[in-house]
N, C-alpha and C positions, 0 to 999 in steps of 0.2 A: 500174455498167451507163451506157452512154451513153445520153442521151435518145433518139437515133433507133433505136436496139435495142430500147429499152421500147418506144416507137411501135409496130415492128413486130411485137415478140411480142404487145402487147396493142392492137390497134388500136380496141378500144371497151371499153364499161365490161363490157359481159356476160363477154368474154374474160378479163377481169383477175378478177373475182367466179369464174368457174369453175376459175380456178387457185388461188387462196385459199382456194375450197372444198375440192378435193380435196387440196391440199398438208395442211390441217387434219385432215381425214380420215386420211390416211394416218399422220400423226406422231401422232394421237391428241386427242382433245380434252379438256381440263381441266376439270372442272367446280371452282368456288371455295367453291362450297357444301358440294358431297359430300368435297372435299380430295383426288381422286382421279381419274384418268383413268377416263372412263365412257361407253357408247355413247349419242351423240347422234342426234337427227332433226333435219332440214333442212326447213324451211319456208321455200319459193322465193318465195311469194308477199310475205311479211314479210321474207324474207331472213334470218331467224338460226337458229342451232341451240339445242334444248332438249334437256335432259339426260333421259334415261329414267327414270332414280331419282328425282331430285326436283323436275324440271319447271323448274328455273333456266333461263333464257335468257340466250344471247350471241350477239354479231352479230360 
């Protein structure tokens, strides 16, 4: 992807974060502690995911 296309798709940091967050949610989030794909909760203020099973955080 050329830089100009990237800047058009992601004009600010928020749009990039939303894209990455939705991509990770769709593909499933792997918990390194549980060693499997688990359900995660999103904490928007601190911008991280937390495993609903073991509470391990990942960003």
